C-alpha positions in Angstrom: -29.3 12.1 105.4 -31.2 8.6 106.2 -34.5 10.4 105.3 -32.8 11.9 101.8 -31.1 8.2 101.4 -34.5 6.7 101.1 -36.0 9.4 99.4 -33.8 8.9 96.6 -35.6 6.0 95.2 -38.5 8.3 94.8 -36.7 11.2 93.4 -32.7 10.9 93.2 -32.4 14.4 91.9 -33.9 16.3 95.2 -31.6 14.0 97.3 -28.8 14.7 95.1 -29.3 18.4 96.0 -29.4 17.6 99.3 -26.0 16.0 99.3 -24.4 18.9 97.3 -26.0 21.7 100.3 -24.6 19.2 102.7 -21.1 20.2 101.7 -21.4 23.6 103.5 -21.1 21.2 106.7 -19.5 18.6 105.8 -16.2 19.2 107.1 -17.3 20.8 110.7 -15.5 18.9 113.5 -18.9 17.8 114.8 -19.8 15.7 111.4 -19.1 12.2 111.6 -16.2 10.9 109.7 -16.8 7.4 109.9 -19.6 4.8 111.3 -17.9 2.0 113.3 -14.2 3.0 112.5 -14.5 1.6 108.9 -12.5 3.7 106.5 -14.9 5.5 104.2 -18.0 4.8 106.0 -19.8 7.9 106.9 -23.1 9.3 106.6 -22.6 11.4 103.2 -20.9 8.6 101.4 -23.9 6.4 102.0 -26.3 8.9 101.1 -24.4 9.5 97.8 -24.2 5.8 97.5 -28.1 5.6 97.7 -28.4 8.7 95.1 -26.0 6.7 92.7 -27.9 3.3 92.9 -31.1 5.6 92.6 -30.0 6.9 89.6 -28.6 3.7 87.9 -32.4 2.4 88.8 -34.5 5.0 87.6 -32.5 6.7 84.6 -34.1 4.2 82.2 -37.7 4.6 83.3 -37.0 8.3 83.1 -35.9 8.1 79.7 -32.3 9.4 80.1 -29.9 9.1 77.4 -26.4 9.6 77.9 -25.5 12.6 76.0 -22.3 14.4 77.1 -20.0 15.4 74.1 -17.4 12.9 73.2 -14.4 15.2 73.5 -15.4 16.3 76.9 -15.7 12.3 77.8 -12.2 12.0 76.4 -10.9 14.8 78.6 -12.3 13.3 81.6 -11.0 10.2 81.0 -7.4 11.3 80.2 -7.9 13.5 83.9 -9.1 9.9 85.5 -6.0 8.1 83.9 -3.4 10.8 85.2 -5.2 10.6 89.1 -5.3 6.6 88.6 -1.4 6.5 87.7 -0.1 8.7 90.2 -2.0 6.9 92.8 -0.4 3.5 91.5 2.9 4.8 91.4 2.3 6.1 95.4 1.3 2.7 96.5 4.2 0.7 94.4 6.7 2.9 96.9 6.1 0.5 99.9 8.5 2.3 102.1 6.3 5.5 102.0 3.4 3.5 104.0 5.8 2.8 106.9 6.6 6.8 107.4 6.0 8.6 110.4 2.1 9.2 110.6 3.1 13.0 111.5 4.6 13.3 108.0 2.0 11.7 105.9 -0.9 11.6 108.2 -1.7 7.7 107.5 0.0 4.6 107.6 -2.2 2.2 106.2 -2.8 1.2 102.4 -6.7 1.6 103.0 -6.3 5.3 104.1 -4.4 6.1 100.8 -7.0 4.1 98.9 -9.6 6.1 100.2 -7.9 9.5 100.3 -6.0 9.3 97.0 -8.0 7.3 94.8 -11.8 7.1 95.8 -12.2 10.6 97.0 -10.8 11.9 93.8 -13.5 10.5 92.2 -16.2 10.7 94.5 -16.2 14.7 94.6 -16.5 14.6 90.9 -19.9 12.3 90.8 -22.3 15.3 92.0 -21.3 17.1 89.0 -21.8 14.2 86.5 -25.2 13.5 88.0 -26.2 17.1 87.6 -25.4 16.9 83.9 -27.6 14.0 83.4 -30.5 15.5 85.7 -30.9 18.8 84.6 -32.8 18.5 81.6 -35.4 21.0 82.2 -35.3 25.1 83.1 -36.5 24.4 86.5 -34.2 21.7 87.6 -31.2 23.6 86.3 -32.4 26.8 88.3 -32.7 24.8 91.3 -29.6 23.1 91.1 -28.0 26.6 90.3 -29.4 27.7 93.7 -28.6 24.9 95.6 -25.1 25.2 94.7 -24.6 28.4 95.4 -26.2 28.2 98.8 -23.1 26.1 99.6 -20.8 28.9 99.4 -23.7 31.4 101.1 -23.7 29.0 104.1 -19.8 28.7 104.3 -19.8 32.7 104.4 -22.3 32.5 107.2 -20.4 30.4 109.3 -17.1 32.3 108.5 -18.8 35.4 109.7 -20.5 33.9 112.9 -16.9 32.5 114.1 -14.8 35.3 113.0 -15.3 38.6 114.9 -16.2 41.5 112.7 -13.2 43.5 114.3 -10.8 41.5 112.6 -11.4 43.4 109.5 -10.3 46.6 111.3 -7.2 44.7 112.9 -3.9 44.6 111.4 -3.3 42.0 108.6 -1.1 40.0 110.3 -3.8 39.8 113.4 -6.3 38.8 110.8 -4.4 35.8 109.1 -3.4 34.9 112.9 -7.2 34.6 113.9 -8.3 33.6 110.7 -5.6 30.6 110.8 -6.5 29.8 114.4 -10.4 29.6 114.3 -11.5 28.8 110.8 -10.1 25.3 110.5 -11.1 24.3 114.1 -14.5 25.7 113.8 -15.8 25.2 110.0 -13.3 22.5 108.8 -12.2 24.2 105.8 -8.9 25.7 105.9 -8.7 29.6 105.2 -6.8 29.4 102.1 -9.1 27.0 100.4 -12.0 29.2 102.0 -10.9 32.3 100.7 -10.3 30.9 97.1 -13.9 29.1 97.1 -15.7 32.5 98.5 -13.6 34.7 96.2 -15.4 32.9 93.3 -18.8 32.5 94.6 -19.3 36.3 95.1 -19.2 36.8 91.5 -21.1 33.7 90.7 -23.9 34.8 92.9 -23.9 38.2 91.0 -24.0 36.4 87.5 -27.5 35.4 88.6 -29.1 39.0 88.5 -30.2 38.7 85.0 -32.7 36.1 86.4 -34.2 38.1 89.0 -36.8 40.7 87.6 -38.3 42.2 91.0 -36.0 45.0 92.6 -36.6 43.8 96.0 -35.2 40.1 94.9 -32.3 41.6 93.1 -31.2 43.4 96.2 -31.5 40.1 98.0 -29.0 38.7 95.4 -26.6 41.9 95.8 -26.8 41.4 99.4 -26.1 37.6 99.3 -22.9 38.3 97.1 -22.1 41.0 99.8 -22.2 38.5 102.5 -20.0 36.1 100.6 -17.5 38.9 99.9 -17.4 39.6 103.7 -16.9 36.1 104.9 -14.1 36.0 102.1 -12.3 39.3 103.4 -12.6 37.4 107.0 -10.4 34.5 106.0 -7.4 36.8 105.6 -6.2 34.9 102.5 -4.2 37.2 99.8 -4.4 34.7 97.2 -8.1 34.9 97.2 -8.4 38.6 97.4 -6.2 39.0 94.5 -8.5 36.2 92.6 -11.6 38.4 93.8 -10.2 41.3 92.0 -9.0 39.4 88.5 -12.5 37.7 88.3 -14.0 41.1 88.7 -12.3 42.8 86.0 -12.6 39.4 83.7 -16.4 39.4 84.0 -16.6 43.2 83.6 -14.5 43.0 80.0 -16.5 39.9 79.1 -20.2 41.1 80.1 -20.8 43.7 82.2 -18.5 46.7 81.0 -20.9 49.2 82.9 -19.6 48.2 86.3 -16.1 49.4 85.5 -16.9 52.7 87.2 -17.9 51.0 90.3 -14.2 49.3 90.5 -12.3 52.2 91.6 -15.2 53.4 94.2 -14.9 49.3 95.8 -10.8 49.6 96.1 -11.2 52.8 98.1 -14.0 51.4 100.2 -12.1 48.3 101.0 -9.1 50.6 101.7 -11.1 52.6 104.2 -13.9 50.2 105.7 -11.6 47.4 105.8 -8.0 48.2 107.0 -7.2 44.7 108.1 -7.9 43.6 104.6 -5.7 46.4 103.0 -2.7 45.7 105.3 -3.0 42.0 104.5 -2.9 43.0 100.9 0.0 44.9 101.2 2.1 42.8 103.7 5.6 42.4 102.5 5.6 45.8 100.4 7.3 49.0 101.4 8.8 47.6 104.7 11.5 50.0 106.3 15.1 49.0 106.6 16.7 49.0 109.9 17.8 52.9 109.7 14.0 53.5 108.8 14.8 55.6 105.6 14.9 53.2 102.9 11.8 51.3 101.9 12.2 47.2 100.7 10.2 44.8 99.4 10.0 41.6 101.3 9.8 39.0 98.9 9.4 36.0 101.6 6.5 37.7 103.7 4.7 38.5 100.0 4.8 35.1 99.0 4.5 33.7 102.6 7.6 31.7 102.1 6.4 29.9 99.0 9.3 31.1 97.0 11.4 28.6 99.1 9.1 25.6 98.0 9.3 26.8 94.5 13.2 27.0 94.7 13.5 23.3 95.4 10.5 21.9 93.6 11.3 23.4 90.3 14.8 21.7 90.2 13.5 18.3 91.3 10.8 18.7 88.3 14.0 19.0 85.7 14.9 15.5 87.0 12.0 13.9 85.7 10.0 16.3 83.4 8.2 14.0 81.1 6.3 11.7 84.0 7.2 13.1 87.3 7.2 11.1 90.6 3.7 9.8 91.3 1.2 11.1 93.9 2.5 13.2 97.0 5.9 13.4 95.3 6.8 16.5 97.4 7.3 13.8 100.1 8.6 10.8 98.3 11.4 12.6 96.6 12.7 14.0 100.1 11.7 17.5 99.2 9.8 18.2 102.0 12.6 16.8 104.4 15.1 18.7 102.6 13.5 21.9 103.4 13.1 21.1 106.7 16.9 20.4 107.3 17.9 23.3 105.5 15.5 25.9 107.2 15.8 25.0 111.1 13.5 27.8 111.7 10.5 25.4 111.2 9.5 25.8 107.3 7.1 23.4 106.6 6.2 22.4 103.0 4.4 19.2 102.3 2.8 20.6 99.2 4.7 22.7 96.6 1.9 25.5 97.2 1.3 26.0 93.5 -1.0 23.5 91.8 0.7 23.8 88.4 4.1 22.8 90.0 2.4 20.1 91.9 1.0 18.4 88.8 4.3 18.8 86.9 6.2 17.2 90.0 3.7 14.3 90.3 2.9 13.6 86.8 5.5 15.5 84.6 4.8 17.2 81.3 2.6 14.5 80.1 0.1 14.7 83.0 0.1 18.3 82.6 -0.9 18.2 79.1 -3.7 15.4 79.7 -5.3 17.5 82.9 -5.0 21.2 82.0 -6.6 21.1 78.7 -9.9 19.9 80.5 -10.1 23.2 82.3 -9.4 25.2 79.2 -12.2 23.7 77.3 -14.7 24.4 80.2 -13.5 28.3 80.4 -14.0 28.5 76.5 -17.4 26.8 76.7 -18.3 29.1 79.7 -17.2 32.5 77.8 -18.9 31.3 74.7 -22.3 30.8 76.8 -21.6 33.8 78.8 -21.6 36.1 75.7 -24.8 34.9 74.4 -27.7 37.0 75.6 -30.5 35.3 74.2 -31.5 33.9 77.4 -30.8 35.4 81.1 -30.0 31.6 82.1 -26.9 31.8 80.1 -25.4 34.1 82.1 -26.4 32.8 85.4 -25.1 29.2 84.8 -22.2 30.1 82.6 -21.0 32.9 84.7 -21.1 30.9 87.9 -19.1 28.0 86.2 -16.4 30.6 85.0 -16.0 32.3 88.4 -15.5 29.0 90.3 -13.4 27.2 87.6 -11.2 30.5 86.9 -10.9 31.1 90.8 -9.3 28.0 91.1 -7.0 28.6 87.9 -5.7 31.7 89.2 -5.5 30.9 93.2 -3.6 27.5 91.8 -0.5 29.6 91.4 0.0 30.3 95.2 -1.9 27.2 96.7 -4.4 24.8 95.7 -4.5 21.4 94.0 -5.7 20.0 90.6 -6.6 16.6 92.4 -10.4 17.0 93.1 -11.6 17.5 96.8 -14.2 18.3 99.0 -13.6 22.1 98.2 -14.5 21.6 94.6 -17.7 19.8 94.7 -19.3 23.1 93.9 -17.2 24.0 91.1 -17.6 20.5 89.5 -21.4 20.9 90.0 -21.3 24.2 88.5 -19.3 22.4 85.5 -22.1 19.9 85.3 -24.6 22.4 85.0 -22.8 24.5 82.3 -22.2 21.3 79.9 -25.6 20.4 80.2 -26.7 24.2 79.2 -24.2 24.2 76.5 -25.5 20.8 75.1 -29.1 22.0 75.2 -28.3 25.4 73.4 -26.5 23.7 70.8 -29.2 20.9 70.3 -31.8 24.0 70.3 -30.2 25.9 67.5 -29.5 22.9 65.4 -33.3 22.0 65.6 -34.6 25.5 65.8 -36.4 24.5 68.8 -36.4 26.3 72.0 -34.2 25.9 75.1 -35.2 22.8 76.5 -38.0 22.3 74.3 -40.0 25.1 75.4 -42.6 26.1 73.5 -43.3 29.5 75.2 -41.4 32.6 76.0 -39.6 31.6 79.9 -41.5 33.3 82.6 -38.0 34.3 84.4 -36.9 36.0 81.1 -35.8 39.7 81.4 -38.3 42.2 80.1 -37.3 44.5 76.7 -36.1 47.4 78.9 -33.9 45.1 81.1 -32.4 43.3 78.0 -31.5 46.7 76.9 -29.9 47.5 80.2 -27.8 44.3 80.1 -26.8 44.7 76.5 
């Protein structure tokens, strides 16, 4: 990190890619979280600080002009205002800062500023910088490879620490092992890992049009299979559902010839990964005490999330327009009420639904200001994905679509729309997609080639391959 911090002043794009790649190990228990016990001072933050300073210093010399579309800037500003207003309302609740650390994990204003304000913007910065940096095909391809490598490295760590026998065990055992092992050995919670890897496996597959040689295509398919195996080992059911839905959506949009393989994939999972099958069907078809009548256990299917939702939804209706501010689940007493009503140990400091969390924290106003950004990103990704003029369109827009839609689907059972460390890859993919969409529109309006190229790109598909992908 020291080396890349120094090198940033020579080539800030390379150091930015290094910072993104390091996200694969940033949450590892051995990674220093602070220097000298100073809040927010850690090696990764210092690296990003030097990247930003180098970017500000060199972009004029490189002739870079800020050209992000105005409507995207407006949506990002609205998004930022929602985060800022939610944080202000949190800080104004002075009593919260004196709560027990076992509930909130902090008792200082400095911690809340770092966690709930600075970090939310920090995790978005790599995507914004990539948008400004990737103005050539080479940089676009390198950045995409770096982003996808983060998920590949996370999958390798998951496979390393989770015994492969876990997928052959029962669903309950798979969940228990993943919950015990992954957070301690990798740093990311298994539910977050499951969501991240569910989109990443399809994102890697969307890069196939960039690869011409059969051997390299097999390597890409192998990388996607590795990520899928890592995702299976997380035991996250929301991630499993997300993975399946994403596959169907991508087949409908671009690769319809893959539809016949979907039933074969489902049968293969049921046969080869019985732990995944049991985990997916957990709560369905439970037998009653008589052993005859089959029942569906709603609590087991949703892992108790319906309990949290039954408390959160009435609380939303008490302040439907503006909500209660950041961490409303704690500040409104909803968390404590669930603890008191369910003496069995149910703990829900989070609504376990990102949409409900946004409504609870920021009301309908905040919801309307945030969600359109994701809808616009999905729309632009789909429009780019349907364009077959260049294989780079499918790779970049497909990756962005997979990672963003993975969040939107998994958000119904967990996750959050507040940017955090696990979403850095997604924001980086958004930055790449926005740059490519802008370059595509510019090329069409001026009648020039993509990125101002004069020759046919060397990595474009051959005519016979174009027919296949069509």
